[in-house]
Structures are given as C-alpha cells and as structure tokens.
DOVEX-568337 format. One record per residue: x, y, z negated of N, C-alpha, C in turn; residue number from 1. Coordinates in pm, 1 decimal, always signed. Last residue first. Layout:
% DOVEX-568337
<n_east: X n_north: Y n_up: Z ca_east: X ca_north: Y ca_up: Z c_east: X c_north: Y c_up: Z n: NUM> $
...
This chain:
% DOVEX-568337
<n_east: -7966.4 n_north: +2774.4 n_up: -10832.0 ca_east: -7990.4 ca_north: +2855.0 ca_up: -10937.4 c_east: -8135.8 c_north: +2828.4 c_up: -10988.5 n: 98> $
<n_east: -7903.1 n_north: +2634.9 n_up: -10649.8 ca_east: -7853.1 ca_north: +2570.1 ca_up: -10780.9 c_east: -7880.4 c_north: +2675.1 c_up: -10894.9 n: 97> $
<n_east: -8025.2 n_north: +2695.2 n_up: -10391.3 ca_east: -8093.3 ca_north: +2552.5 ca_up: -10498.4 c_east: -8046.2 c_north: +2552.8 c_up: -10622.1 n: 96> $
<n_east: -7867.1 n_north: +2916.5 n_up: -10376.4 ca_east: -7955.6 ca_north: +2908.9 ca_up: -10392.6 c_east: -8061.0 c_north: +2831.6 c_up: -10463.4 n: 95> $
<n_east: -7640.6 n_north: +2799.4 n_up: -10298.8 ca_east: -7617.4 ca_north: +2807.0 ca_up: -10406.9 c_east: -7746.7 c_north: +2879.2 c_up: -10471.9 n: 94> $
<n_east: -7738.9 n_north: +2636.1 n_up: -10101.2 ca_east: -7695.6 ca_north: +2573.6 ca_up: -10187.2 c_east: -7667.3 c_north: +2669.7 c_up: -10290.1 n: 93> $
<n_east: -7775.8 n_north: +2917.0 n_up: -9922.2 ca_east: -7899.6 ca_north: +2775.8 ca_up: -9990.3 c_east: -7814.9 c_north: +2684.1 c_up: -10103.4 n: 92> $
<n_east: -7506.6 n_north: +2961.1 n_up: -9864.0 ca_east: -7627.7 ca_north: +3032.9 ca_up: -9955.3 c_east: -7730.5 c_north: +2966.1 c_up: -9970.5 n: 91> $
<n_east: -7420.8 n_north: +2785.7 n_up: -9782.2 ca_east: -7366.0 ca_north: +2755.1 ca_up: -9895.3 c_east: -7436.0 c_north: +2882.5 c_up: -9987.4 n: 90> $
<n_east: -7498.4 n_north: +2744.3 n_up: -9530.5 ca_east: -7515.2 ca_north: +2652.6 ca_up: -9575.8 c_east: -7476.3 c_north: +2657.5 c_up: -9772.4 n: 89> $
<n_east: -7457.6 n_north: +3021.9 n_up: -9428.4 ca_east: -7617.7 ca_north: +2991.7 ca_up: -9440.2 c_east: -7608.3 c_north: +2890.6 c_up: -9516.8 n: 88> $
<n_east: -7187.2 n_north: +2938.8 n_up: -9376.8 ca_east: -7225.9 ca_north: +3059.6 ca_up: -9480.8 c_east: -7345.2 c_north: +3047.1 c_up: -9521.6 n: 87> $
<n_east: -7198.8 n_north: +2761.2 n_up: -9159.0 ca_east: -7119.5 ca_north: +2735.1 ca_up: -9326.4 c_east: -7160.0 c_north: +2829.7 c_up: -9378.0 n: 86> $
<n_east: -7346.5 n_north: +2942.9 n_up: -9012.5 ca_east: -7389.4 ca_north: +2835.1 ca_up: -8979.2 c_east: -7338.5 c_north: +2779.7 c_up: -9180.4 n: 85> $
<n_east: -7073.4 n_north: +3150.6 n_up: -8944.9 ca_east: -7237.9 ca_north: +3126.8 ca_up: -8962.4 c_east: -7336.4 c_north: +3027.7 c_up: -9021.4 n: 84> $
<n_east: -6939.7 n_north: +2910.2 n_up: -8854.4 ca_east: -6887.9 ca_north: +3024.3 ca_up: -8963.5 c_east: -6994.1 c_north: +3046.9 c_up: -8987.5 n: 83> $
<n_east: -7043.2 n_north: +2813.3 n_up: -8567.9 ca_east: -6996.2 ca_north: +2720.7 ca_up: -8735.3 c_east: -7027.1 c_north: +2768.9 c_up: -8842.1 n: 82> $
<n_east: -7056.3 n_north: +3063.9 n_up: -8452.9 ca_east: -7183.6 ca_north: +3032.1 ca_up: -8498.2 c_east: -7128.7 c_north: +2911.8 c_up: -8597.1 n: 81> $
<n_east: -6773.5 n_north: +3111.9 n_up: -8437.1 ca_east: -6848.6 ca_north: +3225.2 ca_up: -8482.0 c_east: -6946.7 c_north: +3130.3 c_up: -8536.9 n: 80> $
<n_east: -6757.7 n_north: +2887.0 n_up: -8266.5 ca_east: -6679.1 ca_north: +2840.4 ca_up: -8428.3 c_east: -6745.3 c_north: +2995.3 c_up: -8498.6 n: 79> $
<n_east: -6896.6 n_north: +2950.8 n_up: -8024.7 ca_east: -6861.1 ca_north: +2834.4 ca_up: -8156.6 c_east: -6842.2 c_north: +2814.1 c_up: -8254.6 n: 78> $
<n_east: -6760.5 n_north: +3177.2 n_up: -7951.9 ca_east: -6867.3 ca_north: +3175.8 ca_up: -8023.9 c_east: -6894.9 c_north: +3072.0 c_up: -8101.9 n: 77> $
<n_east: -6442.6 n_north: +3066.2 n_up: -7903.5 ca_east: -6477.4 ca_north: +3149.1 ca_up: -7973.6 c_east: -6645.4 c_north: +3152.4 c_up: -8085.2 n: 76> $
<n_east: -6537.2 n_north: +2819.8 n_up: -7685.2 ca_east: -6485.7 ca_north: +2876.1 ca_up: -7824.5 c_east: -6498.5 c_north: +2916.4 c_up: -7915.5 n: 75> $
<n_east: -6651.9 n_north: +3059.4 n_up: -7475.6 ca_east: -6751.2 ca_north: +2958.8 ca_up: -7589.6 c_east: -6716.1 c_north: +2913.1 c_up: -7711.0 n: 74> $
<n_east: -6419.6 n_north: +3161.6 n_up: -7454.3 ca_east: -6520.6 ca_north: +3241.4 ca_up: -7452.4 c_east: -6623.3 c_north: +3134.0 c_up: -7569.1 n: 73> $
<n_east: -6234.7 n_north: +2939.3 n_up: -7349.2 ca_east: -6194.6 ca_north: +3006.5 ca_up: -7428.4 c_east: -6361.9 c_north: +3123.4 c_up: -7546.7 n: 72> $
<n_east: -6421.5 n_north: +2930.2 n_up: -7140.1 ca_east: -6447.8 ca_north: +2819.2 ca_up: -7193.6 c_east: -6387.3 c_north: +2858.4 c_up: -7351.0 n: 71> $
<n_east: -6383.7 n_north: +3150.2 n_up: -6947.4 ca_east: -6488.7 ca_north: +3163.2 ca_up: -6985.5 c_east: -6526.9 c_north: +3048.8 c_up: -7121.2 n: 70> $
<n_east: -6121.3 n_north: +3084.5 n_up: -6935.6 ca_east: -6145.0 ca_north: +3273.9 ca_up: -7027.3 c_east: -6265.1 c_north: +3230.5 c_up: -7054.6 n: 69> $
<n_east: -6102.8 n_north: +2851.1 n_up: -6726.7 ca_east: -6001.7 ca_north: +2922.0 ca_up: -6882.8 c_east: -6058.1 c_north: +2994.4 c_up: -7029.6 n: 68> $
<n_east: -6208.4 n_north: +2985.5 n_up: -6562.1 ca_east: -6280.6 ca_north: +2854.4 ca_up: -6621.6 c_east: -6213.1 c_north: +2835.0 c_up: -6724.9 n: 67> $
<n_east: -6005.8 n_north: +3190.5 n_up: -6471.5 ca_east: -6208.4 ca_north: +3217.7 ca_up: -6488.2 c_east: -6193.4 c_north: +3110.7 c_up: -6603.1 n: 66> $
<n_east: -5811.6 n_north: +3026.1 n_up: -6374.4 ca_east: -5784.6 ca_north: +3108.7 ca_up: -6477.9 c_east: -5973.7 c_north: +3149.3 c_up: -6580.9 n: 65> $
<n_east: -5930.3 n_north: +2847.6 n_up: -6157.4 ca_east: -5892.1 ca_north: +2813.7 ca_up: -6341.5 c_east: -5876.3 c_north: +2858.5 c_up: -6466.2 n: 64> $
<n_east: -5948.0 n_north: +3068.6 n_up: -5997.0 ca_east: -6107.5 ca_north: +2988.3 ca_up: -6057.7 c_east: -6051.6 c_north: +2889.6 c_up: -6224.2 n: 63> $
<n_east: -5658.0 n_north: +3135.1 n_up: -5959.8 ca_east: -5764.8 ca_north: +3196.6 ca_up: -6017.5 c_east: -5904.5 c_north: +3150.2 c_up: -6070.9 n: 62> $
<n_east: -5575.9 n_north: +2863.0 n_up: -5874.9 ca_east: -5533.0 ca_north: +2909.6 ca_up: -5981.5 c_east: -5619.5 c_north: +3030.5 c_up: -6071.0 n: 61> $
<n_east: -5650.3 n_north: +2774.4 n_up: -5608.0 ca_east: -5740.8 ca_north: +2747.8 ca_up: -5759.4 c_east: -5726.3 c_north: +2809.6 c_up: -5862.8 n: 60> $
<n_east: -5418.6 n_north: +2922.3 n_up: -5470.4 ca_east: -5537.8 ca_north: +2927.6 ca_up: -5422.1 c_east: -5691.8 c_north: +2923.1 c_up: -5546.7 n: 59> $
<n_east: -5213.4 n_north: +2743.7 n_up: -5578.0 ca_east: -5226.0 ca_north: +2889.7 ca_up: -5617.1 c_east: -5360.0 c_north: +2972.1 c_up: -5576.7 n: 58> $
<n_east: -5280.7 n_north: +2482.6 n_up: -5543.1 ca_east: -5254.6 ca_north: +2523.2 ca_up: -5678.6 c_east: -5308.1 c_north: +2671.7 c_up: -5679.0 n: 57> $
<n_east: -5284.6 n_north: +2527.0 n_up: -5223.7 ca_east: -5387.7 ca_north: +2434.4 ca_up: -5262.2 c_east: -5400.9 c_north: +2481.8 c_up: -5410.6 n: 56> $
<n_east: -4963.6 n_north: +2581.9 n_up: -5236.0 ca_east: -5055.6 ca_north: +2677.6 ca_up: -5176.5 c_east: -5213.0 c_north: +2643.5 c_up: -5238.1 n: 55> $
<n_east: -4903.5 n_north: +2305.8 n_up: -5323.9 ca_east: -4874.3 ca_north: +2447.2 ca_up: -5399.0 c_east: -4963.6 c_north: +2547.0 c_up: -5316.0 n: 54> $
<n_east: -4948.7 n_north: +2168.6 n_up: -5094.9 ca_east: -5014.2 ca_north: +2114.9 ca_up: -5245.3 c_east: -4971.8 c_north: +2274.6 c_up: -5308.7 n: 53> $
<n_east: -4822.7 n_north: +2275.2 n_up: -4901.7 ca_east: -4970.7 ca_north: +2327.0 ca_up: -4874.3 c_east: -5019.3 c_north: +2230.1 c_up: -5010.0 n: 52> $
<n_east: -4575.2 n_north: +2218.6 n_up: -5011.1 ca_east: -4597.1 ca_north: +2372.1 ca_up: -4932.1 c_east: -4738.4 c_north: +2363.9 c_up: -4928.4 n: 51> $
<n_east: -4550.3 n_north: +1952.0 n_up: -4968.0 ca_east: -4515.3 ca_north: +2062.7 ca_up: -5072.0 c_east: -4592.2 c_north: +2194.1 c_up: -5097.7 n: 50> $
<n_east: -4583.5 n_north: +1948.0 n_up: -4663.1 ca_east: -4691.0 ca_north: +1865.4 ca_up: -4752.8 c_east: -4677.6 c_north: +2005.1 c_up: -4895.8 n: 49> $
<n_east: -4312.6 n_north: +2103.1 n_up: -4607.9 ca_east: -4413.6 ca_north: +2117.7 ca_up: -4568.8 c_east: -4563.7 c_north: +2064.3 c_up: -4669.3 n: 48> $
<n_east: -4164.6 n_north: +1900.7 n_up: -4727.1 ca_east: -4145.5 ca_north: +2075.3 ca_up: -4739.2 c_east: -4294.5 c_north: +2109.2 c_up: -4708.8 n: 47> $
<n_east: -4183.0 n_north: +1699.1 n_up: -4555.9 ca_east: -4222.3 ca_north: +1719.5 ca_up: -4715.3 c_east: -4199.6 c_north: +1843.1 c_up: -4796.4 n: 46> $
<n_east: -4145.5 n_north: +1791.6 n_up: -4281.6 ca_east: -4243.3 ca_north: +1762.0 ca_up: -4334.5 c_east: -4281.1 c_north: +1762.3 c_up: -4506.1 n: 45> $
<n_east: -3842.6 n_north: +1815.2 n_up: -4307.7 ca_east: -3920.8 ca_north: +1951.8 ca_up: -4269.9 c_east: -4115.8 c_north: +1924.4 c_up: -4362.8 n: 44> $
<n_east: -3719.8 n_north: +1611.8 n_up: -4363.4 ca_east: -3772.0 ca_north: +1703.4 ca_up: -4516.1 c_east: -3839.9 c_north: +1810.1 c_up: -4432.3 n: 43> $
<n_east: -3834.8 n_north: +1524.5 n_up: -4069.9 ca_east: -3854.8 ca_north: +1427.7 ca_up: -4244.8 c_east: -3885.8 c_north: +1555.8 c_up: -4310.7 n: 42> $
<n_east: -3645.3 n_north: +1708.8 n_up: -3973.4 ca_east: -3813.7 ca_north: +1670.1 ca_up: -3921.7 c_east: -3867.4 c_north: +1571.6 c_up: -4059.1 n: 41> $
<n_east: -3390.0 n_north: +1534.2 n_up: -4029.9 ca_east: -3451.7 ca_north: +1717.3 ca_up: -4048.4 c_east: -3616.0 c_north: +1737.1 c_up: -4036.1 n: 40> $
<n_east: -3419.8 n_north: +1350.7 n_up: -3935.7 ca_east: -3422.1 ca_north: +1357.4 ca_up: -4069.5 c_east: -3444.3 c_north: +1492.8 c_up: -4086.3 n: 39> $
<n_east: -3390.8 n_north: +1435.4 n_up: -3648.4 ca_east: -3444.6 ca_north: +1323.4 ca_up: -3727.8 c_east: -3522.0 c_north: +1326.5 c_up: -3888.0 n: 38> $
<n_east: -3152.2 n_north: +1548.6 n_up: -3628.7 ca_east: -3307.9 ca_north: +1588.0 ca_up: -3592.0 c_east: -3374.2 c_north: +1566.8 c_up: -3683.3 n: 37> $
<n_east: -2981.8 n_north: +1314.3 n_up: -3718.1 ca_east: -2971.6 ca_north: +1477.1 ca_up: -3792.6 c_east: -3089.7 c_north: +1526.5 c_up: -3772.0 n: 36> $
<n_east: -3015.9 n_north: +1148.6 n_up: -3476.3 ca_east: -3043.8 ca_north: +1119.7 ca_up: -3607.4 c_east: -3056.1 c_north: +1209.2 c_up: -3688.4 n: 35> $
<n_east: -2915.0 n_north: +1327.7 n_up: -3298.8 ca_east: -3067.2 ca_north: +1274.3 ca_up: -3260.7 c_east: -3082.0 c_north: +1223.3 c_up: -3449.4 n: 34> $
<n_east: -2712.0 n_north: +1348.5 n_up: -3386.9 ca_east: -2755.3 ca_north: +1472.5 ca_up: -3382.1 c_east: -2915.5 c_north: +1431.8 c_up: -3327.2 n: 33> $
<n_east: -2631.6 n_north: +1056.9 n_up: -3284.4 ca_east: -2609.8 ca_north: +1132.5 ca_up: -3426.4 c_east: -2677.9 c_north: +1209.8 c_up: -3438.2 n: 32> $
<n_east: -2630.9 n_north: +1064.3 n_up: -3043.2 ca_east: -2678.8 ca_north: +969.7 ca_up: -3134.2 c_east: -2736.5 c_north: +1023.3 c_up: -3241.7 n: 31> $
<n_east: -2444.4 n_north: +1210.6 n_up: -2917.4 ca_east: -2613.5 ca_north: +1285.5 ca_up: -2898.5 c_east: -2678.2 c_north: +1214.9 c_up: -3018.3 n: 30> $
<n_east: -2194.1 n_north: +1047.3 n_up: -2995.8 ca_east: -2234.8 ca_north: +1254.5 ca_up: -3074.7 c_east: -2396.2 c_north: +1250.7 c_up: -3050.2 n: 29> $
<n_east: -2262.9 n_north: +906.7 n_up: -2864.7 ca_east: -2228.3 ca_north: +868.8 ca_up: -2984.3 c_east: -2279.9 c_north: +1027.6 c_up: -3016.1 n: 28> $
<n_east: -2233.5 n_north: +995.7 n_up: -2608.9 ca_east: -2360.9 ca_north: +955.7 ca_up: -2601.2 c_east: -2345.1 c_north: +950.7 c_up: -2784.7 n: 27> $
<n_east: -1970.2 n_north: +1109.1 n_up: -2595.7 ca_east: -2064.2 ca_north: +1251.9 ca_up: -2613.2 c_east: -2179.0 c_north: +1169.0 c_up: -2657.1 n: 26> $
<n_east: -1841.2 n_north: +883.3 n_up: -2601.2 ca_east: -1825.5 ca_north: +1013.0 ca_up: -2687.7 c_east: -1941.4 c_north: +1124.8 c_up: -2712.4 n: 25> $
<n_east: -1897.2 n_north: +837.5 n_up: -2373.7 ca_east: -1873.8 ca_north: +728.6 ca_up: -2445.0 c_east: -1905.1 c_north: +846.7 c_up: -2610.6 n: 24> $
<n_east: -1733.7 n_north: +1067.1 n_up: -2186.6 ca_east: -1888.2 ca_north: +988.9 ca_up: -2176.5 c_east: -1948.6 c_north: +924.6 c_up: -2299.6 n: 23> $
<n_east: -1527.8 n_north: +1053.1 n_up: -2230.8 ca_east: -1520.4 ca_north: +1142.3 ca_up: -2299.3 c_east: -1736.5 c_north: +1103.8 c_up: -2321.4 n: 22> $
<n_east: -1435.8 n_north: +766.9 n_up: -2154.7 ca_east: -1409.0 ca_north: +763.2 ca_up: -2294.9 c_east: -1456.0 c_north: +915.1 c_up: -2317.8 n: 21> $
<n_east: -1502.4 n_north: +840.6 n_up: -1890.3 ca_east: -1613.0 ca_north: +751.8 ca_up: -1965.8 c_east: -1563.7 c_north: +685.4 c_up: -2115.4 n: 20> $
<n_east: -1329.8 n_north: +1018.6 n_up: -1848.8 ca_east: -1489.9 ca_north: +1031.9 ca_up: -1816.2 c_east: -1541.1 c_north: +967.4 c_up: -1848.2 n: 19> $
<n_east: -1099.2 n_north: +855.1 n_up: -1852.9 ca_east: -1090.1 ca_north: +980.2 ca_up: -1944.1 c_east: -1249.7 c_north: +1015.2 c_up: -1972.2 n: 18> $
<n_east: -1121.0 n_north: +678.7 n_up: -1640.6 ca_east: -1129.3 ca_north: +663.7 ca_up: -1761.4 c_east: -1157.4 c_north: +722.0 c_up: -1875.9 n: 17> $
<n_east: -1086.7 n_north: +859.9 n_up: -1496.3 ca_east: -1210.6 ca_north: +790.1 ca_up: -1472.1 c_east: -1200.6 c_north: +766.1 c_up: -1611.8 n: 16> $
<n_east: -812.9 n_north: +940.4 n_up: -1445.1 ca_east: -946.4 ca_north: +1031.4 ca_up: -1464.0 c_east: -1025.8 c_north: +964.5 c_up: -1509.4 n: 15> $
<n_east: -687.4 n_north: +695.7 n_up: -1415.3 ca_east: -721.9 ca_north: +752.5 ca_up: -1501.5 c_east: -783.1 c_north: +857.3 c_up: -1530.0 n: 14> $
<n_east: -853.5 n_north: +662.3 n_up: -1137.0 ca_east: -856.7 ca_north: +579.8 ca_up: -1217.5 c_east: -823.7 c_north: +580.2 c_up: -1362.1 n: 13> $
<n_east: -682.0 n_north: +879.5 n_up: -978.0 ca_east: -855.9 ca_north: +885.2 ca_up: -1008.1 c_east: -909.0 c_north: +791.7 c_up: -1090.7 n: 12> $
<n_east: -433.7 n_north: +775.4 n_up: -995.1 ca_east: -463.9 ca_north: +936.9 ca_up: -1057.6 c_east: -574.1 c_north: +933.1 c_up: -1126.2 n: 11> $
<n_east: -415.7 n_north: +558.1 n_up: -863.0 ca_east: -401.3 ca_north: +559.5 ca_up: -1010.2 c_east: -450.6 c_north: +690.4 c_up: -1153.9 n: 10> $
<n_east: -509.8 n_north: +686.2 n_up: -610.7 ca_east: -573.2 ca_north: +633.4 ca_up: -693.3 c_east: -509.7 c_north: +566.7 c_up: -793.4 n: 9> $
<n_east: -253.6 n_north: +819.5 n_up: -585.0 ca_east: -390.7 ca_north: +881.8 ca_up: -593.5 c_east: -516.7 c_north: +816.3 c_up: -660.0 n: 8> $
<n_east: -63.0 n_north: +594.7 n_up: -564.3 ca_east: -50.0 ca_north: +714.0 ca_up: -696.2 c_east: -200.3 c_north: +765.9 c_up: -727.2 n: 7> $
<n_east: -202.4 n_north: +511.5 n_up: -417.1 ca_east: -134.9 ca_north: +450.6 ca_up: -479.7 c_east: -138.7 c_north: +484.2 c_up: -624.7 n: 6> $
<n_east: -98.1 n_north: +707.1 n_up: -172.8 ca_east: -267.1 ca_north: +664.2 ca_up: -180.8 c_east: -279.7 c_north: +555.7 c_up: -307.2 n: 5> $
<n_east: +139.2 n_north: +670.0 n_up: -201.0 ca_east: +103.0 ca_north: +786.9 ca_up: -219.2 c_east: -37.8 c_north: +790.8 c_up: -193.2 n: 4> $
<n_east: +239.8 n_north: +462.8 n_up: -107.7 ca_east: +289.1 ca_north: +488.6 ca_up: -273.3 c_east: +213.4 c_north: +597.2 c_up: -274.3 n: 3> $
<n_east: -8.2 n_north: +268.0 n_up: +14.7 ca_east: +98.5 ca_north: +327.4 ca_up: +114.2 c_east: +150.8 c_north: +360.9 c_up: -51.7 n: 2> $
<n_east: +100.1 n_north: -87.6 n_up: +16.9 ca_east: +20.5 ca_north: -14.5 ca_up: -23.2 c_east: +71.8 c_north: +107.0 c_up: +26.1 n: 1> $
C-alpha cells in the first residue's frame, strides 16, 4: 500500500477512535445529567406537595383562630356560669343551715 495513503488511513483511524471515545463520554455524561434532572424533578414534586399542604394549612388558619377564640369565650362563659351556680349552691346551703 502506498505509504502516504497508509498514513492518512492511520490518521483517520486515530481520529475515529478519538471521536468514538468522546461520543462514549458524552453519552455517559448525558445519562448522568438525565438522572440528575429526574432527581431534581422528584425533589421539586415533593417540595410542591409540601408547599400545597402548607398553603392549605395557612388558608385554614384564620378559621382555626376564629374557632379557637370562640371556644375560649365559651369556656370562660361556662366557668363563670359554674362559679355562679357554686355561689348559688353555697347560698342555698347557708340558707338551709339557718
């Protein structure tokens, strides 16, 4: 074979080997980036679900606070009523003892 053609073919073989090596490296890199993208997307979905739960809780917070205030008021009224009943019972007891 002509030495000039042989050297060109050897050069082409070397370049093709480099291209194949680079292509293999790029495929591995693309696969890793795809896995990383999937992981980031999964993390995003988890964070989005948590955000929705927090938003729903926040949206209900004013109703919960109102209900809490109402229950505190009812509890105070019940305690006052119980004190009044106790005072009346003591007065009746004192009245019966006289």
